[in-house]
C-alpha positions in Angstrom: 35.9 121.9 43.6 36.6 123.4 47.1 34.6 125.9 48.9 36.2 128.7 51.0 35.3 126.8 54.2 37.1 123.6 53.0 40.1 125.7 51.9 40.5 127.1 55.4 40.2 123.7 57.0 42.8 122.1 54.6 45.0 125.1 55.1 45.0 124.6 58.8 45.4 120.8 58.5 48.4 121.2 56.2 50.3 123.0 59.0 49.7 120.3 61.6 52.5 118.0 62.6 52.6 114.6 60.9 55.1 112.0 62.1 57.2 114.5 63.9 57.3 117.0 60.9 55.3 120.0 59.8 53.6 119.4 56.5 53.7 122.4 54.2 52.4 120.8 51.1 50.4 123.0 48.8 46.6 122.7 48.7 46.6 120.9 45.4 48.9 118.2 46.7 47.5 117.2 50.1 49.5 114.9 52.2 48.2 111.6 53.6 48.3 113.0 57.1 46.1 116.0 56.3 43.5 113.7 54.6 43.4 111.5 57.6 42.9 114.4 60.0 40.3 116.0 57.7 38.3 112.8 57.4 38.4 112.2 61.1 36.7 115.5 61.7 33.6 114.7 59.6 31.9 112.1 61.9 32.0 114.5 64.8 30.3 117.2 62.7 27.7 114.7 61.5 27.0 113.5 65.0 26.3 117.0 66.2 23.9 117.8 63.3 22.0 114.6 63.9 21.3 115.3 67.5 17.5 115.6 68.3 16.3 119.1 69.0 15.7 120.1 72.5 12.3 121.2 73.9 9.0 119.8 74.9 7.7 116.9 72.8 4.9 117.7 70.3 1.5 116.9 71.6 -0.7 114.9 69.2 -4.1 116.4 68.5 -7.0 114.3 69.9 -10.0 113.8 67.8 -13.2 115.4 69.1 -15.6 113.1 70.9 -18.4 111.5 68.9 -21.8 113.1 69.5 -24.3 111.0 71.4 -26.8 109.0 69.3 -30.2 110.7 68.9 -33.0 109.3 70.9 -36.6 109.3 69.6 -39.1 111.4 71.5 -42.9 112.1 71.3 -43.9 114.0 68.2 -41.1 112.7 66.0 -42.1 111.4 62.6 -40.3 108.3 61.5 -40.2 106.5 58.2 -40.1 102.7 58.0 -38.6 101.3 54.8 -38.6 97.6 54.1 -36.0 96.3 51.6 -37.9 93.1 50.5 -41.5 94.1 51.5 -42.1 97.6 50.3 -45.9 97.2 50.8 -45.2 97.4 54.5 -43.6 100.8 54.3 -45.2 103.5 56.5 -44.6 106.8 58.2 -45.4 106.9 61.9 -45.8 109.7 64.5 -44.7 108.8 68.0 -47.6 109.4 70.3 -47.4 111.3 73.6 -47.3 107.8 75.4 -44.1 107.0 73.5 -45.6 104.2 71.3 -46.3 103.8 67.5 -48.7 101.6 65.7 -47.0 99.3 63.2 -48.7 97.0 60.7 -49.3 93.4 61.9 -47.6 94.1 65.2 -49.6 96.8 66.9 -48.2 99.2 69.5 -44.4 99.3 69.7 -42.4 101.4 72.2 -40.2 104.0 70.5 -39.6 106.9 72.9 -36.1 107.1 74.4 -34.8 104.6 71.8 -32.2 105.3 69.1 -33.5 104.8 65.5 -31.2 101.7 65.1 -32.4 100.2 68.3 -36.0 100.7 67.3 -35.4 99.2 63.9 -33.9 96.1 65.6 -36.9 95.8 67.9 -39.4 95.9 65.0 -37.2 93.6 62.9 -37.3 90.9 65.6 -41.1 91.1 65.9 -41.5 90.8 62.1 -39.5 87.6 61.9 -42.6 85.6 62.5 -44.2 87.1 59.4 -41.3 87.5 57.0 -38.2 85.5 56.2 -36.0 88.6 55.7 -37.6 91.5 57.5 -34.8 93.9 56.6 -35.8 97.6 57.3 -34.4 101.0 58.0 -35.8 103.7 60.2 -35.3 107.4 59.3 -36.4 110.4 61.3 -38.0 112.8 58.9 -39.3 115.4 61.4 -38.2 116.2 64.9 -41.4 117.0 66.8 -40.2 118.2 70.2 -36.7 119.4 69.5 -37.4 122.7 71.2 -36.9 124.7 74.4 -38.8 127.5 76.0 -37.3 130.9 76.9 -39.3 133.3 79.1 -38.9 136.2 81.5 -37.1 139.4 80.7 -36.4 138.8 77.0 -37.9 140.8 74.1 -40.0 138.0 72.6 -40.5 135.1 75.0 -41.4 131.8 73.3 -40.3 128.5 71.8 -36.8 128.1 70.4 -36.2 125.3 67.9 -33.2 123.2 68.7 -31.7 122.8 65.3 -28.1 121.7 65.9 -26.3 122.8 69.0 -28.1 125.7 70.6 -26.7 127.1 73.9 -28.5 129.1 76.5 -27.0 132.4 75.4 -27.9 131.7 71.8 -31.5 130.9 72.8 -31.7 134.3 74.7 -30.5 136.1 71.5 -33.0 134.2 69.3 -35.8 135.5 71.4 -34.7 139.1 70.8 -32.1 139.4 73.5 -32.4 140.5 77.1 -34.3 143.5 78.2 -32.5 146.3 80.1 -34.2 145.1 83.2 -32.9 141.5 82.9 -30.6 140.0 85.5 -28.3 137.8 83.4 -26.4 136.7 86.5 -29.3 134.6 87.8 -30.8 132.9 84.8 -32.7 129.7 85.7 -32.4 126.5 83.7 -35.1 123.8 84.3 -34.2 120.4 82.8 -35.9 117.1 82.7 -34.3 114.5 85.0 -35.6 111.2 83.5 -37.7 110.3 86.6 -40.7 112.5 86.0 -39.1 115.4 87.8 -36.9 118.3 87.0 -33.6 119.9 88.0 -33.1 123.6 88.4 -29.7 125.2 88.0 -28.6 128.8 88.1 -26.6 130.2 85.1 -24.5 133.4 85.0 -24.6 134.5 81.4 -22.5 137.5 82.2 -19.6 135.2 82.9 -20.4 133.3 79.8 -20.2 136.5 77.7 -16.9 137.3 79.3 -15.5 133.9 78.5 -15.0 132.9 82.2 -17.3 129.8 82.0 -18.5 127.6 79.2 -22.1 127.9 78.0 -24.5 125.1 78.4 -26.1 123.3 75.4 -29.9 123.2 75.6 -31.8 119.9 75.4 -35.4 119.2 74.4 -38.0 120.4 77.0 -35.5 122.8 78.7 -37.0 125.9 80.2 -34.8 129.0 80.4 -36.0 131.9 82.5 -34.4 135.3 82.6 -35.6 137.1 85.8 -35.9 140.8 86.5 -33.8 140.7 89.7 -31.6 138.1 91.4 -33.5 135.1 92.6 -32.7 134.0 96.2 -35.2 131.2 96.8 -35.2 129.2 93.6 -37.7 126.5 94.6 -40.3 129.0 95.8 -39.8 131.0 92.6 -40.4 127.9 90.4 -43.6 127.1 92.3 -45.1 130.6 92.1 -44.0 131.8 88.7 -42.7 129.0 86.3 -45.8 126.8 86.5 -48.0 129.6 85.5 -45.6 130.9 82.8 -45.2 127.7 80.7 -47.8 127.4 77.9 -50.0 124.3 78.3 -49.7 123.7 74.6 -46.2 122.5 75.2 -45.9 118.8 75.9 -43.4 118.1 78.7 -42.4 114.6 79.9 -42.5 115.8 83.5 -44.8 117.7 85.8 -43.2 120.9 87.3 -45.5 120.5 90.3 -43.5 117.4 91.3 -40.2 117.2 93.1 -37.7 119.8 91.9 -34.1 119.6 92.9 -32.0 122.8 93.0 -28.4 122.7 92.0 
C-alpha cells in the first residue's frame, strides 16, 4: 500500500534516465532502476532524522546538601536505651556544665557532641562492665533550641527554633515590627565557640525584596530590631543589649567579653 508521498517519489523516479533511457514504466510495474534510486535515498533520510538535536546540554539536578548533624547542648533531655542490659536504661538532662551523670561511670561530657558520638563514648566506657554494651541515644527534648528577639517588635521574647527559622520569620513570630522599627539595621549576635560573640548587621528590607538571602537562626542567637539606624555597633551592644537580655536565659558566652563586629 502506497502513500501519496511514496507515489510522488516513485513517479519522479520513474522518469529518471536509466542506462541511457527514460523509464516510463507504470507505477505498478517499477523498473529495477527506479527501485535502486528509491532505496538509495532512504539512508540519507534516516541519517538526517537520527542527528542529535542542537542546543545546550541538559543540566542534571544536584541533590540538596545533607543537613549538619545535631549537636547536644545544655538543657537537652536524652534517653539511653541498652539492648542487652535494659536495667541500665535512663533519661538524662545535660547540665549547664555540659556533662551528664551515667550509672557506674559518673560524669560524662555530652555538650557539643552528636548523639552517635556520645553513644560511642559511653559504649567504650561500659566495656569494662559488660560484654556487649550496645546502646542507642535519642534526644527526647531540645532544651535550648531557642533564640531571643527584642527591640522594636510587638511582643519581644523567646522564639523556639523548631526546624529552620530565619531572622525574618523570628521577627514575624514576635508579632512583626513596629512602625518605628528600622529593618535596615537589625543586629544579629551569635555565639562564636570561644566564649565570645560576633555581631552582624542585617537588612531585612532587602530580604523581603528578595535581593539577599535570609539567615537561619541558631541556638542562643539574639536578634535586635532598633528604632533608628545603628552607627556604632560595639557601643550599642555594650549599653543596651547586655541590659536587655533576660538573665533567665542560659547563654554559653558572656556578652561583656570580646565582641567582634562584622
